[in-house]
C-alpha positions in Angstrom: 34.2 -38.6 -79.3 31.3 -37.3 -81.3 28.3 -35.3 -80.1 25.4 -35.4 -82.6 22.3 -33.1 -82.4 19.0 -35.2 -82.2 16.2 -32.7 -81.6 15.1 -30.0 -79.1 18.0 -29.8 -76.8 18.9 -33.5 -77.0 22.3 -34.7 -78.1 23.8 -38.2 -78.5 27.4 -38.5 -77.2 29.2 -41.5 -78.7 32.6 -42.8 -77.9 34.1 -46.3 -78.0 30.8 -47.8 -79.2 29.0 -46.4 -76.2 26.1 -43.9 -76.3 24.8 -41.4 -73.8 22.0 -38.9 -74.3 22.1 -35.4 -72.9 19.1 -33.1 -72.7 17.8 -30.1 -70.8 15.0 -30.1 -68.2 11.5 -28.9 -69.2 10.5 -26.3 -70.4 13.6 -26.1 -72.6 14.0 -29.9 -73.2 12.3 -33.1 -72.4 14.5 -34.2 -69.5 15.4 -37.4 -71.3 19.1 -37.3 -70.3 21.5 -35.6 -67.9 22.3 -32.0 -68.5 25.9 -31.2 -69.6 26.6 -29.7 -66.2 25.3 -32.8 -64.5 27.6 -34.9 -66.7 30.6 -32.8 -65.6 29.6 -33.4 -61.9 29.2 -37.1 -62.6 32.6 -37.2 -64.2 34.2 -35.6 -61.2 32.3 -37.8 -58.7 33.0 -41.0 -60.6 36.6 -40.2 -61.0 37.0 -39.6 -57.3 35.1 -42.9 -56.8 37.5 -44.8 -59.0 40.5 -43.6 -57.2 39.0 -44.3 -53.8 37.8 -47.8 -54.7 41.3 -48.5 -56.1 42.7 -47.5 -52.7 40.2 -49.6 -50.8 40.9 -52.7 -52.9 44.7 -52.3 -52.7 44.5 -52.0 -49.0 42.1 -54.8 -48.3 39.4 -52.5 -47.0 35.7 -53.0 -47.4 34.1 -51.5 -50.6 30.5 -52.7 -50.3 28.3 -49.8 -49.6 30.8 -47.2 -50.9 29.3 -44.2 -52.6 30.0 -40.6 -53.7 27.6 -37.7 -53.5 28.3 -34.6 -55.6 26.5 -31.3 -55.2 27.4 -28.0 -56.9 26.4 -24.3 -56.9 26.5 -21.9 -59.7 28.5 -18.7 -60.2 28.1 -15.8 -62.6 30.3 -13.5 -64.7 31.0 -15.8 -66.4 28.2 -18.3 -65.9 29.7 -21.5 -64.5 29.9 -23.9 -61.6 31.4 -22.0 -58.7 31.8 -24.8 -56.2 31.6 -28.6 -56.1 30.9 -30.3 -52.8 31.8 -34.0 -52.8 31.1 -36.4 -50.0 32.9 -39.8 -50.1 31.1 -42.3 -48.0 33.5 -45.0 -47.0 32.0 -48.1 -45.4 33.8 -48.9 -42.1 36.3 -47.0 -40.1 39.7 -45.8 -41.3 42.8 -45.2 -39.3 44.2 -41.7 -39.3 46.9 -42.8 -41.7 44.4 -44.5 -44.1 42.2 -41.4 -43.9 45.1 -39.1 -44.8 46.2 -41.3 -47.7 42.7 -41.6 -49.1 42.1 -37.8 -48.9 45.4 -37.2 -50.7 44.5 -39.9 -53.4 41.0 -38.6 -54.2 42.3 -35.0 -54.5 44.6 -36.4 -57.2 42.0 -37.9 -59.6 42.4 -36.9 -63.2 39.2 -34.9 -63.5 39.9 -33.0 -60.2 43.4 -32.2 -61.5 41.9 -31.1 -64.9 39.4 -28.7 -63.2 41.9 -27.3 -60.8 44.6 -26.8 -63.5 42.4 -25.6 -66.4 43.3 -27.0 -69.8 43.5 -24.9 -72.9 40.4 -25.2 -75.1 40.5 -24.6 -78.8 37.1 -24.4 -80.6 37.0 -24.4 -84.4 33.9 -23.7 -86.4 33.6 -25.9 -89.5 31.0 -24.9 -92.0 29.2 -27.3 -94.3 31.5 -28.3 -97.1 34.6 -27.1 -95.1 
């Protein structure tokens, strides 16, 4: 994956031949893309969605109308997201067993696991010509 500076606070994220633009809201940026924190929330919500849809499909349950809502609140010292709130809207009723299974499955999505078991992060500065 490569992230290339465009202008202002806009960056192009490119991976596997796909491109996404990220930006900041005015007055810092032009609001032409999701902010990085919004992309993080989107990654979490869509990962939960993939795991849930897989469960619904494997169990012959209705998927039309399925959706995930993600909200978050900030925290300080250090500045970060302090809490995600995710609502998984499942079309139709679930039995208690199906509900328990689905809850267990969505809590096991890869992005959720990554956020709850923080990975190591190495950042290396590379100067021009280096």
